[in-house]
GUGU-133340 format. One record per residue: residue in three letters; x, y, z of N, C-alpha, C in turn. Coordinates in steps of 0.001 Angstrom, whole numbers. Layout:
residues N
+-----+---------+---------+---------+---------+---------+---------+---------+---------+---------+
| res |      nx |      ny |      nz |     cax |     cay |     caz |      cx |      cy |      cz |
+-----+---------+---------+---------+---------+---------+---------+---------+---------+---------+
| ALA |       X |       Y |       Z |       X |       Y |       Z |       X |       Y |       Z |
...
+-----+---------+---------+---------+---------+---------+---------+---------+---------+---------+
This chain:
residues 85
+-----+---------+---------+---------+---------+---------+---------+---------+---------+---------+
| res |      nx |      ny |      nz |     cax |     cay |     caz |      cx |      cy |      cz |
+-----+---------+---------+---------+---------+---------+---------+---------+---------+---------+
| MET |     834 |   -1168 |       0 |       0 |       0 |       0 |     896 |    1255 |       0 |
| PRO |     662 |    2203 |    -918 |    1513 |    3384 |    -996 |    1248 |    4320 |     194 |
| PRO |    2278 |    5074 |     606 |    2081 |    6012 |    1727 |    1126 |    7132 |    1328 |
| LYS |     402 |    7667 |    2326 |    -562 |    8744 |    2077 |     179 |   10039 |    1784 |
| LYS |    -379 |   10835 |     880 |     200 |   12141 |     594 |    -171 |   13111 |    1703 |
| GLN |     795 |   13878 |    2112 |     522 |   14873 |    3139 |      89 |   16168 |    2471 |
| ARG |    -959 |   16713 |    2991 |   -1447 |   17983 |    2463 |    -576 |   19122 |    2974 |
| LEU |    -377 |   20123 |    2132 |     346 |   21313 |    2563 |    -597 |   22200 |    3356 |
| ARG |    -143 |   22618 |    4498 |    -984 |   23482 |    5335 |    -722 |   24938 |    4973 |
| ARG |   -1794 |   25656 |    4786 |   -1670 |   27084 |    4520 |   -1572 |   27818 |    5850 |
| PRO |    -742 |   28853 |    5902 |    -682 |   29622 |    7154 |   -2011 |   30330 |    7409 |
| ALA |   -2309 |   30516 |    8674 |   -3574 |   31167 |    9038 |   -3584 |   32589 |    8505 |
| ARG |   -4724 |   33016 |    8036 |   -4841 |   34379 |    7525 |   -4812 |   35361 |    8677 |
| ARG |   -4050 |   36399 |    8495 |   -4003 |   37444 |    9511 |   -5043 |   38487 |    9172 |
| GLN |   -5638 |   39024 |   10222 |   -6659 |   40043 |   10010 |   -5985 |   41373 |    9709 |
| PRO |   -6434 |   42096 |    8702 |   -5828 |   43389 |    8371 |   -5947 |   44365 |    9554 |
| VAL |   -4940 |   45210 |    9666 |   -4913 |   46190 |   10753 |   -6064 |   47168 |   10582 |
| GLY |   -6696 |   47534 |   11689 |   -7778 |   48505 |   11647 |   -9154 |   47883 |   11542 |
| ARG |   -9204 |   46624 |   11232 |  -10500 |   45961 |   11158 |  -10907 |   45466 |   12528 |
| THR |  -12181 |   45295 |   12702 |  -12666 |   44794 |   13987 |  -12549 |   43283 |   14021 |
| LYS |  -12407 |   42751 |   15209 |  -12356 |   41312 |   15382 |  -13764 |   40754 |   15202 |
| ARG |  -13838 |   39465 |   15011 |  -15156 |   38857 |   14888 |  -15924 |   39044 |   16176 |
| GLY |  -17155 |   39416 |   16052 |  -17995 |   39595 |   17223 |  -17826 |   40958 |   17870 |
| GLU |  -16892 |   41745 |   17368 |  -16690 |   43075 |   17936 |  -17132 |   44097 |   16901 |
| SER |  -18003 |   44957 |   17306 |  -18486 |   45957 |   16366 |  -17766 |   47280 |   16605 |
| ALA |  -17853 |   48147 |   15636 |  -17222 |   49457 |   15765 |  -17856 |   50250 |   16902 |
| THR |  -19145 |   50065 |   17108 |  -19826 |   50815 |   18171 |  -19342 |   50376 |   19548 |
| SER |  -19010 |   49079 |   19704 |  -18535 |   48635 |   21015 |  -17163 |   49232 |   21309 |
| ARG |  -16319 |   49373 |   20258 |  -15024 |   50018 |   20459 |  -15209 |   51475 |   20841 |
| GLU |  -16136 |   52149 |   20181 |  -16393 |   53558 |   20483 |  -16937 |   53722 |   21890 |
| SER |  -17804 |   52797 |   22297 |  -18350 |   52915 |   23643 |  -17270 |   52661 |   24693 |
| LEU |  -16321 |   51763 |   24382 |  -15206 |   51521 |   25295 |  -14342 |   52774 |   25406 |
| GLN |  -14071 |   53414 |   24283 |  -13301 |   54654 |   24304 |  -14055 |   55747 |   25047 |
| GLY |  -15368 |   55802 |   24875 |  -16186 |   56782 |   25583 |  -16129 |   56580 |   27086 |
| ARG |  -16172 |   55310 |   27506 |  -16086 |   55019 |   28940 |  -14724 |   55413 |   29498 |
| ARG |  -13663 |   55124 |   28743 |  -12328 |   55503 |   29192 |  -12203 |   57021 |   29296 |
| LEU |  -12756 |   57720 |   28302 |  -12713 |   59184 |   28324 |  -13481 |   59725 |   29522 |
| ASN |  -14639 |   59166 |   29806 |  -15419 |   59608 |   30964 |  -14673 |   59342 |   32268 |
| ASP |  -13968 |   58203 |   32350 |  -13177 |   57907 |   33547 |  -12061 |   58934 |   33737 |
| LEU |  -11409 |   59296 |   32633 |  -10345 |   60298 |   32722 |  -10895 |   61648 |   33159 |
| ILE |  -12027 |   62031 |   32597 |  -12647 |   63308 |   32961 |  -12986 |   63319 |   34445 |
| GLU |  -13519 |   62213 |   34930 |  -13881 |   62122 |   36350 |  -12643 |   62244 |   37237 |
| GLN |  -11550 |   61589 |   36838 |  -10321 |   61671 |   37620 |   -9772 |   63092 |   37631 |
| ILE |   -9828 |   63750 |   36493 |   -9336 |   65135 |   36413 |  -10187 |   66047 |   37284 |
| GLU |  -11505 |   65841 |   37260 |  -12396 |   66674 |   38075 |  -12138 |   66483 |   39565 |
| ILE |  -11607 |   65337 |   39949 |  -11272 |   65099 |   41351 |   -9912 |   65707 |   41685 |
| ILE |   -8946 |   65572 |   40785 |   -7570 |   65968 |   41064 |   -7376 |   67478 |   41034 |
| VAL |   -7970 |   68168 |   40064 |   -7720 |   69603 |   39892 |   -8082 |   70414 |   41141 |
| PRO |   -9264 |   70240 |   41736 |   -9552 |   71017 |   42955 |   -8592 |   70698 |   44104 |
| GLU |   -8156 |   69445 |   44183 |   -7222 |   69070 |   45252 |   -5873 |   69764 |   45055 |
| VAL |   -5382 |   69782 |   43827 |   -4108 |   70448 |   43544 |   -4234 |   71949 |   43792 |
| THR |   -5353 |   72528 |   43389 |   -5585 |   73955 |   43610 |   -5562 |   74283 |   45099 |
| ALA |   -6188 |   73447 |   45897 |   -6211 |   73676 |   47347 |   -4811 |   73574 |   47935 |
| ARG |   -4010 |   72647 |   47447 |   -2646 |   72499 |   47967 |   -1783 |   73702 |   47598 |
| VAL |   -1941 |   74205 |   46380 |   -1190 |   75393 |   45971 |   -1587 |   76581 |   46839 |
| ALA |   -2879 |   76736 |   47105 |   -3334 |   77839 |   47959 |   -2752 |   77707 |   49369 |
| ALA |   -2684 |   76485 |   49878 |   -2111 |   76275 |   51212 |    -626 |   76629 |   51230 |
| LEU |      92 |   76259 |   50182 |    1508 |   76608 |   50101 |    1710 |   78115 |   50018 |
| GLU |     872 |   78778 |   49223 |     972 |   80233 |   49134 |     714 |   80875 |   50493 |
| HIS |    -262 |   80352 |   51203 |    -574 |   80870 |   52534 |     634 |   80719 |   53469 |
| LEU |    1271 |   79550 |   53423 |    2437 |   79325 |   54283 |    3606 |   80226 |   53895 |
| LEU |    3807 |   80439 |   52609 |    4898 |   81325 |   52170 |    4712 |   82743 |   52697 |
| ILE |    3469 |   83212 |   52655 |    3187 |   84556 |   53165 |    3309 |   84581 |   54689 |
| GLU |    2772 |   83549 |   55357 |    2799 |   83502 |   56822 |    4226 |   83442 |   57357 |
| LYS |    5088 |   82687 |   56704 |    6491 |   82570 |   57148 |    7347 |   83722 |   56630 |
| GLN |    6710 |   84633 |   55924 |    7366 |   85823 |   55371 |    8528 |   85460 |   54441 |
| LEU |    8313 |   84402 |   53661 |    9311 |   84012 |   52671 |    9113 |   84746 |   51353 |
| CYS |    7884 |   85246 |   51143 |    7605 |   86086 |   49984 |    6383 |   86941 |   50299 |
| THR |    6170 |   87922 |   49463 |    5018 |   88807 |   49671 |    3899 |   88408 |   48719 |
| ARG |    2748 |   88994 |   48971 |    1594 |   88729 |   48100 |    1882 |   89200 |   46677 |
| GLU |    2597 |   90305 |   46569 |    2947 |   90835 |   45253 |    3851 |   89867 |   44490 |
| ASP |    4760 |   89199 |   45225 |    5622 |   88197 |   44590 |    4787 |   87073 |   43977 |
| LEU |    3769 |   86639 |   44709 |    2906 |   85569 |   44219 |    2118 |   86022 |   42995 |
| VAL |    1642 |   87253 |   43008 |     901 |   87788 |   41864 |    1803 |   87846 |   40642 |
| LEU |    3024 |   88320 |   40831 |    3976 |   88393 |   39723 |    4313 |   86996 |   39192 |
| ALA |    4437 |   86036 |   40088 |    4730 |   84659 |   39668 |    3581 |   84090 |   38841 |
| ARG |    2342 |   84360 |   39255 |    1184 |   83886 |   38486 |    1135 |   84532 |   37114 |
| GLU |    1444 |   85832 |   37057 |    1463 |   86519 |   35766 |    2537 |   85929 |   34854 |
| PHE |    3685 |   85605 |   35425 |    4772 |   85022 |   34651 |    4354 |   83669 |   34070 |
| VAL |    3719 |   82843 |   34890 |    3272 |   81528 |   34428 |    2220 |   81680 |   33325 |
| SER |    1306 |   82623 |   33473 |     268 |   82816 |   32438 |     898 |   83303 |   31132 |
| MET |    1988 |   84100 |   31220 |    2692 |   84524 |   30008 |    3329 |   83328 |   29311 |
| LEU |    3882 |   82390 |   30075 |    4505 |   81205 |   29489 |    3484 |   80292 |   28834 |
| GLU |    2263 |   80274 |   29324 |    1218 |   79403 |   28782 |     723 |   79860 |   27425 |
| ARG |     924 |   81110 |   27094 |     438 |   81655 |   25813 |    1221 |   81177 |   24655 |
+-----+---------+---------+---------+---------+---------+---------+---------+---------+---------+
């Protein structure tokens, strides 16, 4: 009896970049991105007031310990706003 012929195996097809996986729709990806964006917004809304309060406390201590004057702080804020432009 002659030996059986072995079939050549084709490599698995790769999915093109940018396409959705099977069972995954474009809307589900968008909703996932929307949820991530909302989480980031929520974290920022929590962090910004806390950082602002800490900066105000530091400014208060600088004035109380007479390490700088109120005018120095105003000038520093103006300088930072100029750099942001």
